[in-house]
C-alpha positions as a Markdown table, in Angstrom:
| # | Residue | x | y | z |
|---|---|---|---|---|
| 1 | Met | 106.6 | 75.5 | 103.8 |
| 2 | His | 104.1 | 72.7 | 104.1 |
| 3 | Ile | 104.0 | 69.8 | 101.6 |
| 4 | Val | 100.4 | 69.2 | 100.5 |
| 5 | Val | 101.2 | 66.7 | 97.7 |
| 6 | Pro | 104.8 | 65.6 | 97.7 |
| 7 | Gly | 106.6 | 66.9 | 94.6 |
| 8 | His | 103.5 | 68.7 | 93.3 |
| 9 | Lys | 101.7 | 71.0 | 95.8 |
| 10 | Tyr | 103.0 | 73.2 | 98.6 |
| 11 | Thr | 101.6 | 75.8 | 101.0 |
| 12 | Leu | 104.1 | 78.6 | 101.6 |
| 13 | Asp | 104.4 | 80.7 | 104.8 |
| 14 | Ser | 103.9 | 84.4 | 104.6 |
| 15 | His | 106.6 | 86.8 | 105.7 |
| 16 | Arg | 104.3 | 87.8 | 108.6 |
| 17 | Val | 103.2 | 85.1 | 111.0 |
| 18 | Asp | 99.5 | 86.1 | 110.5 |
| 19 | Gly | 99.9 | 86.5 | 106.7 |
| 20 | Val | 97.9 | 84.8 | 104.0 |
| 21 | Lys | 99.4 | 81.5 | 102.9 |
| 22 | Gln | 100.3 | 81.0 | 99.3 |
| 23 | Gln | 100.0 | 77.8 | 97.3 |
| 24 | Val | 102.3 | 76.6 | 94.6 |
| 25 | Gln | 101.0 | 73.8 | 92.3 |
| 26 | Phe | 103.3 | 72.1 | 89.9 |
| 27 | Val | 102.1 | 70.3 | 86.8 |
| 28 | Glu | 101.5 | 66.7 | 87.6 |
| 29 | Met | 102.1 | 63.9 | 85.1 |
| 30 | Gln | 101.2 | 60.3 | 85.4 |
| 31 | Ala | 102.2 | 57.3 | 83.3 |
| 32 | Ala | 99.4 | 56.1 | 80.9 |
| 33 | Pro | 99.8 | 52.8 | 79.1 |
| 34 | Gly | 100.6 | 53.5 | 75.5 |
| 35 | Ala | 100.6 | 57.3 | 75.9 |
| 36 | Gly | 103.7 | 58.0 | 77.9 |
| 37 | Leu | 103.1 | 60.6 | 80.5 |
| 38 | Val | 99.8 | 62.5 | 80.5 |
| 39 | Glu | 99.0 | 65.7 | 82.5 |
| 40 | Thr | 96.6 | 65.0 | 85.4 |
| 41 | Cys | 96.9 | 68.3 | 87.2 |
| 42 | Asp | 97.7 | 71.7 | 85.7 |
| 43 | Gly | 100.4 | 73.8 | 87.4 |
| 44 | Thr | 103.6 | 75.6 | 87.0 |
| 45 | Thr | 107.1 | 74.3 | 86.3 |
| 46 | Asn | 110.5 | 74.4 | 88.0 |
| 47 | Glu | 111.7 | 76.7 | 85.2 |
| 48 | Glu | 108.9 | 79.2 | 85.8 |
| 49 | Leu | 109.5 | 79.3 | 89.6 |
| 50 | Leu | 113.3 | 79.8 | 89.0 |
| 51 | Ser | 112.5 | 82.6 | 86.6 |
| 52 | Val | 110.4 | 84.3 | 89.3 |
| 53 | Leu | 113.4 | 83.9 | 91.7 |
| 54 | Ile | 115.8 | 85.4 | 89.2 |
| 55 | Asp | 113.5 | 88.4 | 88.7 |
| 56 | Arg | 113.1 | 88.8 | 92.5 |
| 57 | Leu | 116.8 | 88.5 | 93.3 |
| 58 | Ser | 117.7 | 91.0 | 90.5 |
| 59 | Phe | 115.2 | 93.5 | 91.9 |
| 60 | Leu | 116.5 | 93.1 | 95.4 |
| 61 | Asn | 120.0 | 93.6 | 94.2 |
| 62 | Thr | 119.1 | 96.9 | 92.6 |
| 63 | Val | 117.5 | 98.1 | 96.0 |
| 64 | Val | 120.4 | 96.8 | 98.2 |
| 65 | Pro | 123.3 | 95.6 | 96.2 |
| 66 | Cys | 125.0 | 92.6 | 98.0 |
| 67 | Gly | 127.5 | 89.9 | 97.1 |
| 68 | His | 125.1 | 87.3 | 98.5 |
| 69 | Asn | 122.4 | 88.4 | 96.1 |
| 70 | Ile | 124.8 | 88.1 | 93.2 |
| 71 | Asn | 125.9 | 84.6 | 94.3 |
| 72 | Ala | 122.3 | 83.5 | 94.7 |
| 73 | Leu | 121.4 | 84.9 | 91.3 |
| 74 | Val | 124.3 | 83.2 | 89.6 |
| 75 | Asn | 123.3 | 79.8 | 91.1 |
| 76 | Val | 119.6 | 80.2 | 90.4 |
| 77 | Lys | 120.5 | 81.1 | 86.8 |
| 78 | Arg | 122.7 | 78.0 | 86.7 |
| 79 | Ala | 119.9 | 75.8 | 88.0 |
| 80 | Leu | 117.6 | 77.2 | 85.3 |
| 81 | Ala | 120.2 | 76.6 | 82.6 |
| 82 | Cys | 120.6 | 73.0 | 83.7 |
| 83 | Leu | 116.8 | 72.3 | 83.6 |
| 84 | Lys | 116.6 | 73.9 | 80.1 |
| 85 | Lys | 119.5 | 71.8 | 78.9 |
| 86 | Arg | 117.8 | 68.7 | 80.4 |
| 87 | Ser | 114.6 | 69.5 | 78.4 |
| 88 | Ser | 116.4 | 70.2 | 75.2 |
| 89 | Asp | 118.4 | 67.0 | 75.5 |
| 90 | Arg | 115.1 | 65.0 | 76.1 |
| 91 | Gln | 113.5 | 66.7 | 73.1 |
| 92 | Ala | 116.5 | 65.8 | 70.9 |
| 93 | Arg | 116.3 | 62.2 | 72.0 |
| 94 | Gly | 112.5 | 62.1 | 71.5 |
| 95 | Val | 111.8 | 61.2 | 75.1 |
| 96 | Gln | 110.2 | 64.5 | 76.3 |
| 97 | Gly | 107.1 | 63.6 | 78.3 |
| 98 | Ile | 108.1 | 59.9 | 78.5 |
| 99 | Arg | 109.2 | 58.2 | 81.7 |
| 100 | Val | 112.6 | 56.7 | 80.9 |
| 101 | Arg | 114.4 | 54.5 | 83.3 |
């Protein structure tokens, strides 16, 4: 992994040394006076990336069942649940999309 823009853009190594690099771009938000946070760069979210990992780990576990896959899957699902809970809590408080300190 190579950090292109800290917290927002990454170049990922391929499984093969000579493989094509993949880029992951997360949505980027910046504070705007009077407008809270505004999107300045389109991208994906942590939740979407964790959902990809859940699907991948589930698939791998059907091919070669393994306790390590199950443990990883449980923990990735737990991480996704935590982020969803964070978002719902912020929405309930009316601070979704607003930088709160």
